[in-house]
LUMMI-796060 format. One record per atom (N, C-alpha, C): x negated, y negated, z negated; residue number from 1. Coordinates in Angstrom, 1 decimal, padded with zeros to 4 digits. Each point is the difference from the previous one (the first is absolute). Layout:
// residues N
+--------+--------+--------+-----+
:   east :  north :     up : seq :
+--------+--------+--------+-----+
:      X :      Y :      Z : NUM :
...
+--------+--------+--------+-----+
// end
This chain:
// residues 106
+--------+--------+--------+-----+
:   east :  north :     up : seq :
+--------+--------+--------+-----+
: -074.0 : -086.1 : -196.3 :   1 :
:  000.1 :  001.1 :  000.0 :   1 :
: -000.3 :  001.2 :  001.7 :   1 :
: -001.3 :  000.6 :  000.3 :   2 :
:  000.2 :  000.6 :  001.5 :   2 :
:  001.9 :  001.1 :  000.1 :   2 :
:  000.4 :  000.2 :  000.9 :   3 :
:  001.0 :  001.0 : -000.2 :   3 :
: -000.8 :  000.7 :  000.4 :   3 :
:  000.3 :  002.0 : -000.2 :   4 :
: -000.6 :  001.4 :  000.3 :   4 :
: -000.6 :  000.4 :  000.9 :   4 :
:  001.2 : -001.2 :  001.4 :   5 :
: -000.6 :  000.4 :  001.5 :   5 :
: -001.3 : -000.7 :  000.9 :   5 :
: -000.3 : -001.2 : -001.0 :   6 :
: -001.0 : -000.1 :  000.3 :   6 :
: -000.9 :  000.2 : -000.8 :   6 :
:  000.0 :  000.0 : -000.7 :   7 :
: -001.0 :  000.9 : -000.9 :   7 :
: -001.1 :  001.0 :  000.6 :   7 :
:  001.1 :  001.1 :  000.8 :   8 :
:  000.6 :  001.4 :  000.0 :   8 :
: -001.2 : -000.3 :  001.2 :   8 :
:  000.6 : -001.0 :  001.2 :   9 :
: -001.2 : -000.3 :  001.1 :   9 :
: -001.1 : -000.6 : -000.3 :   9 :
: -000.1 : -000.1 : -000.3 :  10 :
: -001.7 : -001.3 : -000.6 :  10 :
: -000.3 :  001.2 : -000.5 :  10 :
:  000.0 :  001.2 : -001.2 :  11 :
: -001.1 :  001.3 :  000.2 :  11 :
:  000.6 :  000.4 :  001.3 :  11 :
:  000.6 :  000.5 :  000.6 :  12 :
: -000.5 :  001.2 :  000.9 :  12 :
: -000.7 : -001.4 :  001.0 :  12 :
:  000.1 : -001.4 :  000.6 :  13 :
: -001.5 : -000.4 :  000.4 :  13 :
: -001.2 :  000.1 : -000.5 :  13 :
:  000.6 :  000.1 : -001.1 :  14 :
: -002.0 : -000.4 : -000.4 :  14 :
: -000.5 :  001.8 : -000.5 :  14 :
:  000.8 :  000.8 :  000.1 :  15 :
: -000.5 :  001.8 : -000.1 :  15 :
: -000.3 : -000.3 :  001.9 :  15 :
:  000.6 : -000.3 :  000.2 :  16 :
: -000.5 :  000.3 :  001.9 :  16 :
: -001.3 : -001.2 :  000.3 :  16 :
:  000.6 : -001.5 :  000.1 :  17 :
: -002.0 : -000.3 : -000.4 :  17 :
: -000.9 :  000.7 : -000.3 :  17 :
:  000.4 :  001.0 : -002.0 :  18 :
: -001.2 :  000.5 : -000.3 :  18 :
: -000.6 :  001.5 :  000.9 :  18 :
:  001.0 :  000.6 :  000.9 :  19 :
: -000.5 :  000.7 :  000.2 :  19 :
: -000.5 :  000.4 :  001.7 :  19 :
:  000.4 : -002.1 :  000.3 :  20 :
: -001.0 : -000.4 :  000.8 :  20 :
: -001.4 : -000.4 :  000.1 :  20 :
: -000.2 : -000.1 : -001.2 :  21 :
: -001.5 : -000.2 : -000.5 :  21 :
: -000.3 :  001.5 : -000.8 :  21 :
:  000.4 :  000.7 :  000.0 :  22 :
: -000.9 :  000.7 : -000.4 :  22 :
: -000.4 :  001.3 :  001.3 :  22 :
:  000.7 : -000.5 :  000.9 :  23 :
: -000.9 :  000.7 :  001.0 :  23 :
: -000.5 : -001.0 :  001.2 :  23 :
: -000.2 : -000.9 : -000.7 :  24 :
: -000.9 : -001.1 :  001.1 :  24 :
: -001.5 :  000.7 : -000.4 :  24 :
:  000.2 :  000.0 : -001.4 :  25 :
: -001.2 :  000.2 : -001.2 :  25 :
: -000.6 :  001.4 :  000.1 :  25 :
:  001.1 :  001.0 :  000.7 :  26 :
: -000.7 :  001.6 :  000.3 :  26 :
: -000.2 : -000.4 :  001.5 :  26 :
:  000.5 : -000.4 :  000.5 :  27 :
: -000.5 : -000.2 :  001.3 :  27 :
: -001.3 : -000.9 :  000.4 :  27 :
: -000.6 : -000.9 : -000.8 :  28 :
: -001.2 : -000.3 : -000.5 :  28 :
: -001.0 :  000.9 : -000.4 :  28 :
:  000.5 : -000.1 : -001.4 :  29 :
: -000.9 :  001.6 : -000.4 :  29 :
: -000.1 :  001.1 :  001.0 :  29 :
:  000.9 :  000.3 :  000.9 :  30 :
: -000.5 :  001.3 :  000.7 :  30 :
: -000.3 : -000.5 :  001.3 :  30 :
: -000.2 : -001.1 :  000.6 :  31 :
: -000.9 : -000.6 :  001.0 :  31 :
: -001.5 :  000.1 : -000.5 :  31 :
: -000.4 : -000.6 : -001.3 :  32 :
: -001.1 : -000.1 : -000.9 :  32 :
: -001.2 :  001.2 :  000.3 :  32 :
:  001.2 :  001.2 : -001.1 :  33 :
: -000.6 :  001.6 :  000.0 :  33 :
: -000.6 :  000.2 :  001.8 :  33 :
:  001.2 : -000.1 :  000.5 :  34 :
: -000.8 :  000.9 :  001.9 :  34 :
: -001.2 : -000.9 :  000.1 :  34 :
:  000.3 : -001.1 : -000.2 :  35 :
: -001.8 : -001.1 :  001.3 :  35 :
: -001.1 :  001.1 : -001.5 :  35 :
:  000.9 : -000.2 : -000.8 :  36 :
: -001.4 :  000.9 : -001.9 :  36 :
: -000.6 :  001.6 :  000.7 :  36 :
:  000.8 :  000.7 :  000.5 :  37 :
:  000.2 :  001.3 :  000.3 :  37 :
: -000.9 : -000.6 :  001.5 :  37 :
:  000.5 :  000.0 :  000.8 :  38 :
: -001.1 : -000.3 :  001.4 :  38 :
: -000.9 : -000.5 : -000.4 :  38 :
:  000.1 : -001.1 : -000.7 :  39 :
: -001.8 :  000.0 : -000.2 :  39 :
: -001.2 :  000.6 : -000.6 :  39 :
:  001.1 :  001.2 : -001.0 :  40 :
: -000.9 :  000.8 : -000.8 :  40 :
: -000.4 :  001.1 :  001.6 :  40 :
:  000.3 :  000.4 :  000.1 :  41 :
:  000.0 :  001.4 :  001.8 :  41 :
: -001.3 : -000.6 :  000.3 :  41 :
:  000.9 : -001.7 :  000.4 :  42 :
: -000.8 : -000.2 :  000.7 :  42 :
: -001.9 : -000.3 :  000.0 :  42 :
:  000.1 :  000.0 : -001.7 :  43 :
: -001.2 : -000.1 : -000.8 :  43 :
: -000.8 :  001.6 :  000.0 :  43 :
:  000.8 :  000.6 : -000.3 :  44 :
: -000.4 :  001.3 : -000.6 :  44 :
:  000.1 :  001.1 :  001.5 :  44 :
:  000.0 : -000.7 :  000.9 :  45 :
:  000.2 :  000.9 :  001.6 :  45 :
: -001.5 : -000.8 :  000.7 :  45 :
: -000.6 : -001.3 : -000.6 :  46 :
: -000.8 : -000.4 :  000.8 :  46 :
: -001.0 :  000.4 :  000.7 :  46 :
: -000.5 :  000.5 : -001.0 :  47 :
: -001.3 :  000.8 :  000.2 :  47 :
:  000.0 :  001.0 :  001.3 :  47 :
:  000.8 :  000.6 : -000.2 :  48 :
:  001.1 :  001.4 :  001.2 :  48 :
: -000.2 : -001.5 :  001.7 :  48 :
:  000.6 : -000.9 : -000.1 :  49 :
:  000.2 : -000.6 :  000.9 :  49 :
: -000.9 : -000.3 :  000.8 :  49 :
: -000.8 : -000.5 : -000.7 :  50 :
: -001.1 : -000.4 :  000.0 :  50 :
: -000.9 :  001.0 :  001.4 :  50 :
: -000.2 :  001.2 : -000.8 :  51 :
: -000.8 :  001.2 :  000.6 :  51 :
:  000.4 :  000.2 :  001.1 :  51 :
:  001.6 :  000.2 :  000.2 :  52 :
:  000.8 :  000.3 :  000.9 :  52 :
:  000.2 : -001.1 :  000.9 :  52 :
:  000.4 : -000.8 : -000.2 :  53 :
:  001.0 : -000.9 :  001.2 :  53 :
: -001.6 : -000.9 :  000.4 :  53 :
: -000.9 : -000.5 : -000.9 :  54 :
: -000.4 : -001.6 :  000.7 :  54 :
: -001.4 :  001.2 :  000.3 :  54 :
: -000.4 :  001.4 : -000.2 :  55 :
: -001.5 :  000.4 :  000.5 :  55 :
: -000.3 :  000.4 :  001.5 :  55 :
:  000.2 : -001.3 :  000.5 :  56 :
: -000.2 : -000.5 :  001.5 :  56 :
:  000.4 :  000.7 :  001.1 :  56 :
:  001.2 :  000.7 : -000.3 :  57 :
:  001.0 :  000.7 :  001.4 :  57 :
:  000.1 : -000.9 :  000.7 :  57 :
:  000.7 :  000.2 :  001.1 :  58 :
:  000.2 : -000.7 :  000.5 :  58 :
:  002.0 :  000.1 : -000.1 :  58 :
:  000.3 : -002.0 :  000.5 :  59 :
:  001.3 : -000.1 : -000.5 :  59 :
:  001.2 :  000.8 :  000.9 :  59 :
:  001.2 :  000.2 : -000.6 :  60 :
:  000.4 :  001.3 :  001.0 :  60 :
:  001.4 : -000.7 : -001.1 :  60 :
:  001.5 :  000.7 :  000.8 :  61 :
:  001.0 : -000.3 :  000.3 :  61 :
:  000.6 :  000.2 : -001.9 :  61 :
: -000.6 :  001.3 : -000.5 :  62 :
:  000.5 :  000.0 : -001.4 :  62 :
: -000.5 : -000.5 : -001.0 :  62 :
: -002.0 : -000.9 :  000.0 :  63 :
: -000.4 :  000.0 : -000.3 :  63 :
:  000.7 : -002.0 : -000.4 :  63 :
:  000.3 : -000.1 :  001.0 :  64 :
:  000.8 : -001.6 :  000.2 :  64 :
:  001.5 :  000.2 : -001.2 :  64 :
:  001.0 :  001.0 :  000.5 :  65 :
:  000.7 :  000.2 : -001.0 :  65 :
:  000.0 :  000.4 : -001.7 :  65 :
: -001.0 :  000.9 :  000.1 :  66 :
: -000.7 : -000.2 : -001.8 :  66 :
: -000.2 : -000.7 : -000.9 :  66 :
: -000.9 : -001.4 :  001.3 :  67 :
: -000.2 : -001.5 : -000.5 :  67 :
:  000.9 : -000.6 :  000.1 :  67 :
:  001.2 :  000.2 :  000.3 :  68 :
:  001.2 : -001.4 :  000.5 :  68 :
:  000.8 :  000.8 : -001.3 :  68 :
:  000.1 :  001.3 :  000.1 :  69 :
:  001.4 :  000.4 : -001.6 :  69 :
: -000.5 : -000.3 : -001.0 :  69 :
: -001.3 :  000.1 : -000.3 :  70 :
: -000.8 :  000.2 : -001.4 :  70 :
:  000.2 : -001.9 : -000.7 :  70 :
: -000.7 :  000.1 :  001.0 :  71 :
: -000.8 : -002.4 : -000.2 :  71 :
:  001.5 : -000.6 :  000.4 :  71 :
:  000.8 :  000.7 :  000.6 :  72 :
:  000.8 : -000.8 :  000.8 :  72 :
:  002.1 :  000.0 : -001.4 :  72 :
: -000.7 :  001.1 : -000.7 :  73 :
:  001.3 : -000.1 : -000.7 :  73 :
: -001.0 : -000.6 : -001.4 :  73 :
: -000.8 : -000.1 : -000.3 :  74 :
: -000.6 : -000.4 : -001.3 :  74 :
:  000.6 : -001.3 :  000.2 :  74 :
: -000.8 : -000.9 :  001.1 :  75 :
:  000.2 : -001.7 :  000.0 :  75 :
:  002.3 :  000.3 :  000.2 :  75 :
:  000.1 :  000.7 :  000.4 :  76 :
:  001.5 :  000.0 : -000.5 :  76 :
:  000.6 : -000.1 : -001.4 :  76 :
: -000.4 :  000.8 : -000.5 :  77 :
:  000.3 :  000.2 : -001.8 :  77 :
: -000.2 : -001.3 : -000.6 :  77 :
: -001.5 : -000.7 :  000.7 :  78 :
: -000.2 : -000.8 : -000.7 :  78 :
:  000.3 : -001.1 : -000.1 :  78 :
:  000.6 :  000.1 :  001.3 :  79 :
:  000.8 : -001.3 :  000.1 :  79 :
:  001.5 :  000.0 : -000.6 :  79 :
:  000.6 :  001.3 :  000.0 :  80 :
:  000.5 : -000.1 : -000.8 :  80 :
:  000.6 : -000.6 : -000.9 :  80 :
: -001.5 :  000.7 : -001.1 :  81 :
:  000.8 :  000.3 : -001.8 :  81 :
: -001.2 : -002.1 :  000.4 :  81 :
: -000.4 : -000.3 :  000.3 :  82 :
: -000.3 : -001.6 :  000.7 :  82 :
:  001.1 : -000.8 : -000.5 :  82 :
:  001.8 :  000.7 :  000.9 :  83 :
:  000.4 : -001.0 :  000.3 :  83 :
:  001.0 :  000.9 : -001.1 :  83 :
:  000.2 :  000.8 : -000.6 :  84 :
:  000.9 :  000.4 : -001.1 :  84 :
: -000.9 : -000.4 : -001.2 :  84 :
: -000.6 : -000.2 : -000.1 :  85 :
: -001.2 : -000.7 : -001.2 :  85 :
:  000.3 : -001.4 : -000.4 :  85 :
:  001.4 : -000.3 :  001.2 :  86 :
: -000.3 : -001.8 : -001.0 :  86 :
: -001.4 : -000.9 :  001.0 :  86 :
: -001.0 :  000.7 :  000.1 :  87 :
: -000.5 : -001.3 :  000.8 :  87 :
: -000.5 : -000.6 :  001.0 :  87 :
:  001.2 :  000.0 :  000.6 :  88 :
:  000.6 : -000.5 :  001.6 :  88 :
:  000.0 : -001.6 : -000.3 :  88 :
: -000.1 : -001.2 :  000.5 :  89 :
:  000.9 : -001.6 : -000.3 :  89 :
:  001.5 :  000.4 :  000.3 :  89 :
:  000.6 : -000.6 : -000.4 :  90 :
:  001.5 : -000.3 :  000.1 :  90 :
:  000.2 : -000.4 :  002.0 :  90 :
:  001.6 :  000.8 : -000.1 :  91 :
:  000.2 :  000.0 :  001.8 :  91 :
:  000.2 : -000.8 :  000.1 :  91 :
: -000.6 : -001.3 :  000.9 :  92 :
:  001.3 : -000.9 :  000.2 :  92 :
:  000.8 : -000.1 :  000.5 :  92 :
:  001.2 : -000.9 : -000.6 :  93 :
:  001.4 :  000.1 :  001.0 :  93 :
: -000.2 : -001.3 :  001.2 :  93 :
: -000.7 : -000.5 :  000.4 :  94 :
: -000.5 : -001.4 :  000.8 :  94 :
:  000.4 :  000.8 :  000.9 :  94 :
:  000.8 : -000.8 :  001.3 :  95 :
:  000.0 :  000.1 :  001.1 :  95 :
: -000.4 : -000.7 :  001.4 :  95 :
: -001.0 :  000.2 :  001.1 :  96 :
: -000.5 : -000.9 :  000.5 :  96 :
:  001.1 : -000.4 :  001.2 :  96 :
:  000.4 : -001.4 :  000.5 :  97 :
:  000.9 : -000.6 :  000.2 :  97 :
: -000.9 : -000.4 :  001.4 :  97 :
: -000.8 :  000.8 :  000.4 :  98 :
: -000.3 : -000.9 :  001.7 :  98 :
:  000.2 : -000.4 :  000.9 :  98 :
: -000.6 : -000.4 :  000.5 :  99 :
:  001.0 :  000.4 :  002.1 :  99 :
: -000.5 :  001.3 :  000.1 :  99 :
:  001.2 :  000.7 :  000.9 : 100 :
:  000.0 :  000.9 :  001.1 : 100 :
: -001.1 : -000.6 :  001.3 : 100 :
: -000.6 :  000.7 :  000.6 : 101 :
: -000.7 : -000.3 :  001.2 : 101 :
:  001.1 :  000.5 :  000.7 : 101 :
:  000.3 : -000.9 :  001.5 : 102 :
:  000.6 :  000.8 :  001.1 : 102 :
: -000.8 :  000.2 :  001.0 : 102 :
:  000.1 :  001.1 :  000.2 : 103 :
: -000.7 :  000.8 :  001.4 : 103 :
:  000.7 : -001.0 :  001.3 : 103 :
: -001.3 : -000.1 :  000.9 : 104 :
:  000.3 : -000.6 :  001.2 : 104 :
:  000.7 :  001.0 :  001.0 : 104 :
:  000.7 :  001.4 : -000.5 : 105 :
:  000.2 :  000.7 :  001.1 : 105 :
:  001.1 : -000.2 :  000.2 : 105 :
:  000.4 : -000.8 : -001.0 : 106 :
:  002.7 : -000.1 :  000.6 : 106 :
:  000.0 : -001.5 :  000.6 : 106 :
+--------+--------+--------+-----+
// end
């Protein structure tokens, strides 16, 4: 029979593991919710964007900043949701041990 101290330590470790899993799931779902909200906002304001932004005016700094902000953030959110969803391939632990090139300046 296991001693009480060992059982208590195992229970504490199991509780810490459960807490970590819950936090990971919350992060995963919040990333997905953020992506959905951003895409929904983009969808409902797309007609205004086309009328104002793409209406043939010359390009200026504010227009470039707006487009970078609007599409760059969505790209980042898509990437984060992809990573947190577990769709990425496993991380490799192999290390390249090739020769280092010597500089001719030495």
